N, CA, C, O and the ligand as a Tripos MOL2 file, in Angstrom:
@<TRIPOS>MOLECULE
protein
  237   235    60     0     0
PROTEIN
NO_CHARGES

@<TRIPOS>ATOM
      1 N         244.4150   95.2500   12.6110 N.3       1 MET1
      2 CA        243.6790   94.4690   11.6180 C.3       1 MET1
      3 C         243.2610   95.3460   10.4570 C.2       1 MET1
      4 O         243.2120   96.5730   10.5480 O.2       1 MET1
      5 N         242.9720   94.6900    9.3970 N.am      2 LYS2
      6 CA        242.6830   95.4390    8.1850 C.3       2 LYS2
      7 C         241.2540   95.1990    7.7030 C.2       2 LYS2
      8 O         240.7270   94.0880    7.7600 O.2       2 LYS2
      9 N         240.6750   96.2500    7.2440 N.am      3 CYS3
     10 CA        239.3360   96.1310    6.6790 C.3       3 CYS3
     11 C         239.4260   95.5250    5.2750 C.2       3 CYS3
     12 O         240.1960   95.9940    4.4380 O.2       3 CYS3
     13 N         238.6500   94.5030    5.0330 N.am      4 ASP4
     14 CA        238.7030   93.8260    3.7300 C.3       4 ASP4
     15 C         238.0660   94.6400    2.6120 C.2       4 ASP4
     16 O         238.2750   94.3660    1.4310 O.2       4 ASP4
     17 N         237.3110   95.6140    2.9900 N.am      5 THR5
     18 CA        236.6140   96.3860    1.9700 C.3       5 THR5
     19 C         237.3780   97.6400    1.5550 C.2       5 THR5
     20 O         237.6040   97.8660    0.3660 O.2       5 THR5
     21 N         237.7710   98.4420    2.5170 N.am      6 CYS6
     22 CA        238.4650   99.6830    2.1560 C.3       6 CYS6
     23 C         239.9640   99.5960    2.3930 C.2       6 CYS6
     24 O         240.7140  100.4860    1.9920 O.2       6 CYS6
     25 N         240.4090   98.5040    3.0560 N.am      7 GLY7
     26 CA        241.8380   98.3030    3.2390 C.3       7 GLY7
     27 C         242.4620   99.1420    4.3420 C.2       7 GLY7
     28 O         243.6780   99.1400    4.5290 O.2       7 GLY7
     29 N         241.6320   99.8430    5.0540 N.am      8 LYS8
     30 CA        242.1050  100.7090    6.1160 C.3       8 LYS8
     31 C         242.5340   99.8830    7.3170 C.2       8 LYS8
     32 O         241.9230   98.8650    7.6410 O.2       8 LYS8
     33 N         243.6030  100.3430    7.9750 N.am      9 ASP9
     34 CA        244.0250   99.6800    9.1980 C.3       9 ASP9
     35 C         243.2230  100.2090   10.3680 C.2       9 ASP9
     36 O         243.2310  101.4050   10.6600 O.2       9 ASP9
     37 N         242.5390   99.3100   11.0230 N.am     10 VAL10
     38 CA        241.7330   99.7330   12.1580 C.3      10 VAL10
     39 C         242.0040   98.8330   13.3560 C.2      10 VAL10
     40 O         242.4200   97.6840   13.2060 O.2      10 VAL10
     41 N         241.7680   99.3610   14.5200 N.am     11 THR11
     42 CA        242.0150   98.5770   15.7300 C.3      11 THR11
     43 C         240.9190   97.5430   15.9450 C.2      11 THR11
     44 O         241.1400   96.4910   16.5440 O.2      11 THR11
     45 N         239.7590   97.8620   15.4530 N.am     12 LYS12
     46 CA        238.6420   96.9610   15.6710 C.3      12 LYS12
     47 C         237.9310   96.6620   14.3590 C.2      12 LYS12
     48 O         237.5160   97.5730   13.6430 O.2      12 LYS12
     49 N         237.7980   95.3990   14.0590 N.am     13 VAL13
     50 CA        237.0600   95.0380   12.8630 C.3      13 VAL13
     51 C         235.8930   94.1410   13.2340 C.2      13 VAL13
     52 O         235.9030   93.4680   14.2650 O.2      13 VAL13
     53 N         234.9180   94.1480   12.3940 N.am     14 LYS14
     54 CA        233.7870   93.2650   12.6060 C.3      14 LYS14
     55 C         233.8150   92.1700   11.5590 C.2      14 LYS14
     56 O         234.1510   92.3920   10.3960 O.2      14 LYS14
     57 N         233.4540   90.9970   12.0050 N.am     15 ARG15
     58 CA        233.4900   89.8610   11.1050 C.3      15 ARG15
     59 C         232.0950   89.6460   10.5380 C.2      15 ARG15
     60 O         231.1060   89.5580   11.2650 O.2      15 ARG15
     61 N         232.0530   89.5670    9.2480 N.am     16 ILE16
     62 CA        230.7810   89.3100    8.5900 C.3      16 ILE16
     63 C         230.8640   87.9760    7.8760 C.2      16 ILE16
     64 O         231.7760   87.7360    7.0840 O.2      16 ILE16
     65 N         229.9190   87.1230    8.1580 N.am     17 VAL17
     66 CA        229.8650   85.8760    7.4030 C.3      17 VAL17
     67 C         228.6850   85.9740    6.4530 C.2      17 VAL17
     68 O         227.5250   86.0630    6.8550 O.2      17 VAL17
     69 N         229.0260   85.9550    5.2110 N.am     18 LEU18
     70 CA        227.9680   86.0550    4.2190 C.3      18 LEU18
     71 C         227.1080   84.8020    4.2640 C.2      18 LEU18
     72 O         227.6000   83.6890    4.4460 O.2      18 LEU18
     73 N         225.8600   85.0090    4.0980 N.am     19 GLU19
     74 CA        224.8850   83.9330    4.2290 C.3      19 GLU19
     75 C         225.2120   82.7250    3.3640 C.2      19 GLU19
     76 O         225.4570   82.8420    2.1630 O.2      19 GLU19
     77 N         225.2090   81.5600    4.0070 N.am     20 LYS20
     78 CA        225.5510   80.3420    3.2810 C.3      20 LYS20
     79 C         224.3520   79.7220    2.5770 C.2      20 LYS20
     80 O         224.5000   78.8630    1.7070 O.2      20 LYS20
     81 N         223.2080   80.1540    2.9510 N.am     21 GLY21
     82 CA        221.9780   79.5210    2.4920 C.3      21 GLY21
     83 C         221.8630   79.3500    0.9910 C.2      21 GLY21
     84 O         221.5180   78.2710    0.5110 O.2      21 GLY21
     85 N         222.1460   80.3980    0.2550 N.am     22 TYR22
     86 CA        221.8810   80.3490   -1.1750 C.3      22 TYR22
     87 C         222.9990   79.6870   -1.9640 C.2      22 TYR22
     88 O         222.7620   79.1120   -3.0260 O.2      22 TYR22
     89 N         224.2050   79.7680   -1.4470 N.am     23 ASP23
     90 CA        225.3210   79.1760   -2.1820 C.3      23 ASP23
     91 C         226.4900   78.9460   -1.2360 C.2      23 ASP23
     92 O         227.1330   79.9000   -0.8000 O.2      23 ASP23
     93 N         226.7610   77.7210   -0.9260 N.am     24 ARG24
     94 CA        227.7870   77.4080    0.0630 C.3      24 ARG24
     95 C         229.1740   77.8690   -0.3460 C.2      24 ARG24
     96 O         229.9940   78.2200    0.5020 O.2      24 ARG24
     97 N         229.4280   77.8680   -1.6190 N.am     25 THR25
     98 CA        230.7640   78.2500   -2.0610 C.3      25 THR25
     99 C         231.0140   79.7390   -1.8320 C.2      25 THR25
    100 O         232.1590   80.1920   -1.8330 O.2      25 THR25
    101 N         229.9590   80.4750   -1.6400 N.am     26 GLN26
    102 CA        230.1150   81.9080   -1.4390 C.3      26 GLN26
    103 C         230.2410   82.2790    0.0290 C.2      26 GLN26
    104 O         230.4800   83.4350    0.3790 O.2      26 GLN26
    105 N         230.0740   81.2710    0.8830 N.am     27 ALA27
    106 CA        230.1280   81.5590    2.3080 C.3      27 ALA27
    107 C         231.5680   81.8080    2.7350 C.2      27 ALA27
    108 O         232.4170   80.9210    2.6440 O.2      27 ALA27
    109 N         231.8260   82.9990    3.1920 N.am     28 ARG28
    110 CA        233.1620   83.2940    3.6900 C.3      28 ARG28
    111 C         233.0920   84.4770    4.6430 C.2      28 ARG28
    112 O         232.1840   85.3060    4.5950 O.2      28 ARG28
    113 N         234.0730   84.5120    5.4910 N.am     29 ALA29
    114 CA        234.0920   85.5970    6.4530 C.3      29 ALA29
    115 C         234.9360   86.7410    5.9200 C.2      29 ALA29
    116 O         236.0080   86.5320    5.3530 O.2      29 ALA29
    117 N         234.4490   87.9190    6.1040 N.am     30 ILE30
    118 CA        235.2430   89.0880    5.7540 C.3      30 ILE30
    119 C         235.2970   90.0190    6.9550 C.2      30 ILE30
    120 O         234.4110   90.0200    7.8100 O.2      30 ILE30
    121 N         236.3410   90.7960    6.9930 N.am     31 TYR31
    122 CA        236.5130   91.6960    8.1190 C.3      31 TYR31
    123 C         236.3590   93.1360    7.6610 C.2      31 TYR31
    124 O         237.0010   93.5930    6.7150 O.2      31 TYR31
    125 N         235.5030   93.8100    8.3520 N.am     32 ASN32
    126 CA        235.2180   95.1810    7.9590 C.3      32 ASN32
    127 C         235.3350   96.1440    9.1290 C.2      32 ASN32
    128 O         235.0410   95.8000   10.2740 O.2      32 ASN32
    129 N         235.7670   97.3490    8.8190 N.am     33 CYS33
    130 CA        235.7290   98.3980    9.8230 C.3      33 CYS33
    131 C         234.2680   98.7890   10.0680 C.2      33 CYS33
    132 O         233.3600   98.4080    9.3290 O.2      33 CYS33
    133 N         234.0930   99.5450   11.1120 N.am     34 GLU34
    134 CA        232.7420   99.9310   11.5090 C.3      34 GLU34
    135 C         231.9440  100.5160   10.3410 C.2      34 GLU34
    136 O         230.7770  100.1860   10.1280 O.2      34 GLU34
    137 N         232.5930  101.3670    9.6180 N.am     35 GLU35
    138 CA        231.9320  102.0710    8.5190 C.3      35 GLU35
    139 C         231.4720  101.1140    7.4220 C.2      35 GLU35
    140 O         230.3160  101.1330    7.0010 O.2      35 GLU35
    141 N         232.3980  100.2850    6.9760 N.am     36 CYS36
    142 CA        232.0740   99.3450    5.9100 C.3      36 CYS36
    143 C         231.0770   98.2960    6.3990 C.2      36 CYS36
    144 O         230.2240   97.8170    5.6510 O.2      36 CYS36
    145 N         231.2130   97.9600    7.6650 N.am     37 TYR37
    146 CA        230.3000   96.9750    8.2360 C.3      37 TYR37
    147 C         228.8580   97.4430    8.1070 C.2      37 TYR37
    148 O         227.9670   96.6870    7.7200 O.2      37 TYR37
    149 N         228.6620   98.6860    8.4350 N.am     38 LYS38
    150 CA        227.3050   99.2340    8.3510 C.3      38 LYS38
    151 C         226.7810   99.2150    6.9280 C.2      38 LYS38
    152 O         225.6220   98.8860    6.6780 O.2      38 LYS38
    153 N         227.6510   99.5710    6.0070 N.am     39 LYS39
    154 CA        227.2370   99.5510    4.5910 C.3      39 LYS39
    155 C         226.9070   98.1360    4.1480 C.2      39 LYS39
    156 O         225.8910   97.8880    3.4990 O.2      39 LYS39
    157 N         227.7880   97.2170    4.5120 N.am     40 LYS40
    158 CA        227.5840   95.8200    4.1480 C.3      40 LYS40
    159 C         226.2850   95.2780    4.7140 C.2      40 LYS40
    160 O         225.5040   94.6060    4.0400 O.2      40 LYS40
    161 N         226.0940   95.5980    5.9680 N.am     41 GLU41
    162 CA        224.9080   95.1070    6.6470 C.3      41 GLU41
    163 C         223.6520   95.6130    5.9510 C.2      41 GLU41
    164 O         222.6840   94.8750    5.7680 O.2      41 GLU41
    165 N         223.6850   96.8530    5.5770 N.am     42 ALA42
    166 CA        222.5370   97.4250    4.8710 C.3      42 ALA42
    167 C         222.3240   96.7120    3.5410 C.2      42 ALA42
    168 O         221.1910   96.4360    3.1470 O.2      42 ALA42
    169 N         223.4150   96.4210    2.8590 N.am     43 ASN43
    170 CA        223.3290   95.7040    1.5840 C.3      43 ASN43
    171 C         222.7690   94.3070    1.7440 C.2      43 ASN43
    172 O         221.9120   93.8630    0.9800 O.2      43 ASN43
    173 N         223.2750   93.6280    2.7540 N.am     44 ILE44
    174 CA        222.8260   92.2650    3.0040 C.3      44 ILE44
    175 C         221.3320   92.2540    3.2920 C.2      44 ILE44
    176 O         220.5910   91.4180    2.7740 O.2      44 ILE44
    177 N         220.9120   93.1760    4.1070 N.am     45 GLU45
    178 CA        219.5020   93.2210    4.4350 C.3      45 GLU45
    179 C         218.6600   93.4700    3.2060 C.2      45 GLU45
    180 O         217.5660   92.9240    3.0600 O.2      45 GLU45
    181 N         219.1750   94.2870    2.3390 N.am     46 LYS46
    182 CA        218.4450   94.5720    1.1100 C.3      46 LYS46
    183 C         218.3660   93.3340    0.2200 C.2      46 LYS46
    184 O         217.3240   93.0440   -0.3680 O.2      46 LYS46
    185 N         219.4890   92.6040    0.1280 N.am     47 SER47
    186 CA        219.5300   91.4940   -0.8260 C.3      47 SER47
    187 C         218.8570   90.2210   -0.3210 C.2      47 SER47
    188 O         218.2550   89.4890   -1.1070 O.2      47 SER47
    189 N         218.9500   89.9540    0.9590 N.am     48 VAL48
    190 CA        218.3310   88.7320    1.4600 C.3      48 VAL48
    191 C         217.2890   88.9810    2.5470 C.2      48 VAL48
    192 O         216.8450   88.0570    3.2280 O.2      48 VAL48
    193 N         216.9240   90.2020    2.6890 N.am     49 HIS49
    194 CA        215.8720   90.5560    3.6420 C.3      49 HIS49
    195 C         216.1750   90.1060    5.0660 C.2      49 HIS49
    196 O         215.3090   89.5790    5.7650 O.2      49 HIS49
    197 N         217.4010   90.3220    5.4740 N.am     50 GLY50
    198 CA        217.7590   90.0640    6.8550 C.3      50 GLY50
    199 C         217.9190   88.6030    7.1960 C.2      50 GLY50
    200 O         218.0370   88.2470    8.3690 O.2      50 GLY50
    201 N         217.9240   87.7680    6.2080 N.am     51 LYS51
    202 CA        218.0320   86.3340    6.4480 C.3      51 LYS51
    203 C         219.3430   85.9760    7.1590 C.2      51 LYS51
    204 O         219.4270   84.9890    7.8900 O.2      51 LYS51
    205 N         220.3310   86.7860    6.9260 N.am     52 VAL52
    206 CA        221.6520   86.5430    7.4970 C.3      52 VAL52
    207 C         221.6350   86.5140    9.0130 C.2      52 VAL52
    208 O         222.5400   85.9620    9.6390 O.2      52 VAL52
    209 N         220.6280   87.0980    9.5930 N.am     53 LYS53
    210 CA        220.5820   87.1660   11.0460 C.3      53 LYS53
    211 C         219.9170   85.9700   11.6940 C.2      53 LYS53
    212 O         219.9070   85.8510   12.9190 O.2      53 LYS53
    213 N         219.3810   85.1120   10.9100 N.am     54 GLU54
    214 CA        218.4770   84.1280   11.4880 C.3      54 GLU54
    215 C         219.1470   83.0290   12.3180 C.2      54 GLU54
    216 O         218.4920   82.3980   13.1480 O.2      54 GLU54
    217 N         220.4270   82.7970   12.1040 N.am     55 LYS55
    218 CA        221.0440   81.7730   12.9180 C.3      55 LYS55
    219 C         222.4650   82.1210   13.3470 C.2      55 LYS55
    220 O         223.0830   83.0440   12.8150 O.2      55 LYS55
    221 N         222.9660   81.3680   14.3130 N.am     56 GLY56
    222 CA        224.3390   81.5340   14.7270 C.3      56 GLY56
    223 C         224.5340   82.5360   15.8520 C.2      56 GLY56
    224 O         225.5180   82.4530   16.5870 O.2      56 GLY56
    225 N         223.6470   83.4470   15.9940 N.am     57 GLU57
    226 CA        223.8050   84.4420   17.0330 C.3      57 GLU57
    227 C         223.0990   84.0090   18.3160 C.2      57 GLU57
    228 O         221.9060   83.7030   18.3050 O.2      57 GLU57
    229 N         223.8190   83.9860   19.3790 N.am     58 SER58
    230 CA        223.1670   83.7270   20.6470 C.3      58 SER58
    231 C         222.6820   85.0430   21.2230 C.2      58 SER58
    232 O         223.3720   86.0600   21.1540 O.2      58 SER58
    233 N         221.5460   85.0120   21.7630 N.am     59 LYS59
    234 CA        220.9920   86.2810   22.2180 C.3      59 LYS59
    235 C         220.2220   86.1290   23.5250 C.2      59 LYS59
    236 O         219.6910   87.1100   24.0460 O.2      59 LYS59
    237 ZN        236.4040   99.6990    5.7590 Zn       60 ZN60
@<TRIPOS>BOND
     1     1     2 1
     2     2     3 1
     3     3     4 2
     4     3     5 am
     5     5     6 1
     6     6     7 1
     7     7     8 2
     8     7     9 am
     9     9    10 1
    10    10    11 1
    11    11    12 2
    12    11    13 am
    13    13    14 1
    14    14    15 1
    15    15    16 2
    16    15    17 am
    17    17    18 1
    18    18    19 1
    19    19    20 2
    20    19    21 am
    21    21    22 1
    22    22    23 1
    23    23    24 2
    24    23    25 am
    25    25    26 1
    26    26    27 1
    27    27    28 2
    28    27    29 am
    29    29    30 1
    30    30    31 1
    31    31    32 2
    32    31    33 am
    33    33    34 1
    34    34    35 1
    35    35    36 2
    36    35    37 am
    37    37    38 1
    38    38    39 1
    39    39    40 2
    40    39    41 am
    41    41    42 1
    42    42    43 1
    43    43    44 2
    44    43    45 am
    45    45    46 1
    46    46    47 1
    47    47    48 2
    48    47    49 am
    49    49    50 1
    50    50    51 1
    51    51    52 2
    52    51    53 am
    53    53    54 1
    54    54    55 1
    55    55    56 2
    56    55    57 am
    57    57    58 1
    58    58    59 1
    59    59    60 2
    60    59    61 am
    61    61    62 1
    62    62    63 1
    63    63    64 2
    64    63    65 am
    65    65    66 1
    66    66    67 1
    67    67    68 2
    68    67    69 am
    69    69    70 1
    70    70    71 1
    71    71    72 2
    72    71    73 am
    73    73    74 1
    74    74    75 1
    75    75    76 2
    76    75    77 am
    77    77    78 1
    78    78    79 1
    79    79    80 2
    80    79    81 am
    81    81    82 1
    82    82    83 1
    83    83    84 2
    84    83    85 am
    85    85    86 1
    86    86    87 1
    87    87    88 2
    88    87    89 am
    89    89    90 1
    90    90    91 1
    91    91    92 2
    92    91    93 am
    93    93    94 1
    94    94    95 1
    95    95    96 2
    96    95    97 am
    97    97    98 1
    98    98    99 1
    99    99   100 2
   100    99   101 am
   101   101   102 1
   102   102   103 1
   103   103   104 2
   104   103   105 am
   105   105   106 1
   106   106   107 1
   107   107   108 2
   108   107   109 am
   109   109   110 1
   110   110   111 1
   111   111   112 2
   112   111   113 am
   113   113   114 1
   114   114   115 1
   115   115   116 2
   116   115   117 am
   117   117   118 1
   118   118   119 1
   119   119   120 2
   120   119   121 am
   121   121   122 1
   122   122   123 1
   123   123   124 2
   124   123   125 am
   125   125   126 1
   126   126   127 1
   127   127   128 2
   128   127   129 am
   129   129   130 1
   130   130   131 1
   131   131   132 2
   132   131   133 am
   133   133   134 1
   134   134   135 1
   135   135   136 2
   136   135   137 am
   137   137   138 1
   138   138   139 1
   139   139   140 2
   140   139   141 am
   141   141   142 1
   142   142   143 1
   143   143   144 2
   144   143   145 am
   145   145   146 1
   146   146   147 1
   147   147   148 2
   148   147   149 am
   149   149   150 1
   150   150   151 1
   151   151   152 2
   152   151   153 am
   153   153   154 1
   154   154   155 1
   155   155   156 2
   156   155   157 am
   157   157   158 1
   158   158   159 1
   159   159   160 2
   160   159   161 am
   161   161   162 1
   162   162   163 1
   163   163   164 2
   164   163   165 am
   165   165   166 1
   166   166   167 1
   167   167   168 2
   168   167   169 am
   169   169   170 1
   170   170   171 1
   171   171   172 2
   172   171   173 am
   173   173   174 1
   174   174   175 1
   175   175   176 2
   176   175   177 am
   177   177   178 1
   178   178   179 1
   179   179   180 2
   180   179   181 am
   181   181   182 1
   182   182   183 1
   183   183   184 2
   184   183   185 am
   185   185   186 1
   186   186   187 1
   187   187   188 2
   188   187   189 am
   189   189   190 1
   190   190   191 1
   191   191   192 2
   192   191   193 am
   193   193   194 1
   194   194   195 1
   195   195   196 2
   196   195   197 am
   197   197   198 1
   198   198   199 1
   199   199   200 2
   200   199   201 am
   201   201   202 1
   202   202   203 1
   203   203   204 2
   204   203   205 am
   205   205   206 1
   206   206   207 1
   207   207   208 2
   208   207   209 am
   209   209   210 1
   210   210   211 1
   211   211   212 2
   212   211   213 am
   213   213   214 1
   214   214   215 1
   215   215   216 2
   216   215   217 am
   217   217   218 1
   218   218   219 1
   219   219   220 2
   220   219   221 am
   221   221   222 1
   222   222   223 1
   223   223   224 2
   224   223   225 am
   225   225   226 1
   226   226   227 1
   227   227   228 2
   228   227   229 am
   229   229   230 1
   230   230   231 1
   231   231   232 2
   232   231   233 am
   233   233   234 1
   234   234   235 1
   235   235   236 2
@<TRIPOS>SUBSTRUCTURE
     1 MET1         2 RESIDUE 1 A MET
     2 LYS2         6 RESIDUE 1 A LYS
     3 CYS3        10 RESIDUE 1 A CYS
     4 ASP4        14 RESIDUE 1 A ASP
     5 THR5        18 RESIDUE 1 A THR
     6 CYS6        22 RESIDUE 1 A CYS
     7 GLY7        26 RESIDUE 1 A GLY
     8 LYS8        30 RESIDUE 1 A LYS
     9 ASP9        34 RESIDUE 1 A ASP
    10 VAL10       38 RESIDUE 1 A VAL
    11 THR11       42 RESIDUE 1 A THR
    12 LYS12       46 RESIDUE 1 A LYS
    13 VAL13       50 RESIDUE 1 A VAL
    14 LYS14       54 RESIDUE 1 A LYS
    15 ARG15       58 RESIDUE 1 A ARG
    16 ILE16       62 RESIDUE 1 A ILE
    17 VAL17       66 RESIDUE 1 A VAL
    18 LEU18       70 RESIDUE 1 A LEU
    19 GLU19       74 RESIDUE 1 A GLU
    20 LYS20       78 RESIDUE 1 A LYS
    21 GLY21       82 RESIDUE 1 A GLY
    22 TYR22       86 RESIDUE 1 A TYR
    23 ASP23       90 RESIDUE 1 A ASP
    24 ARG24       94 RESIDUE 1 A ARG
    25 THR25       98 RESIDUE 1 A THR
    26 GLN26      102 RESIDUE 1 A GLN
    27 ALA27      106 RESIDUE 1 A ALA
    28 ARG28      110 RESIDUE 1 A ARG
    29 ALA29      114 RESIDUE 1 A ALA
    30 ILE30      118 RESIDUE 1 A ILE
    31 TYR31      122 RESIDUE 1 A TYR
    32 ASN32      126 RESIDUE 1 A ASN
    33 CYS33      130 RESIDUE 1 A CYS
    34 GLU34      134 RESIDUE 1 A GLU
    35 GLU35      138 RESIDUE 1 A GLU
    36 CYS36      142 RESIDUE 1 A CYS
    37 TYR37      146 RESIDUE 1 A TYR
    38 LYS38      150 RESIDUE 1 A LYS
    39 LYS39      154 RESIDUE 1 A LYS
    40 LYS40      158 RESIDUE 1 A LYS
    41 GLU41      162 RESIDUE 1 A GLU
    42 ALA42      166 RESIDUE 1 A ALA
    43 ASN43      170 RESIDUE 1 A ASN
    44 ILE44      174 RESIDUE 1 A ILE
    45 GLU45      178 RESIDUE 1 A GLU
    46 LYS46      182 RESIDUE 1 A LYS
    47 SER47      186 RESIDUE 1 A SER
    48 VAL48      190 RESIDUE 1 A VAL
    49 HIS49      194 RESIDUE 1 A HIS
    50 GLY50      198 RESIDUE 1 A GLY
    51 LYS51      202 RESIDUE 1 A LYS
    52 VAL52      206 RESIDUE 1 A VAL
    53 LYS53      210 RESIDUE 1 A LYS
    54 GLU54      214 RESIDUE 1 A GLU
    55 LYS55      218 RESIDUE 1 A LYS
    56 GLY56      222 RESIDUE 1 A GLY
    57 GLU57      226 RESIDUE 1 A GLU
    58 SER58      230 RESIDUE 1 A SER
    59 LYS59      234 RESIDUE 1 A LYS
    60 ZN60       237 GROUP 0 **** ****
């Protein structure tokens, strides 16, 4: 699989669904390698204050 951010081929990617709350048209899934995932996650938390985590995850 390929990382959507850096384009690197990796065996394992993480799927990130950008928060749909603020704009539905922007909601889409992207696949990131571990490294990019961490960066993205940090960015998301900064921009929406962790709102992305509030639903969809069973725990
Ligand atoms: Zn990457």
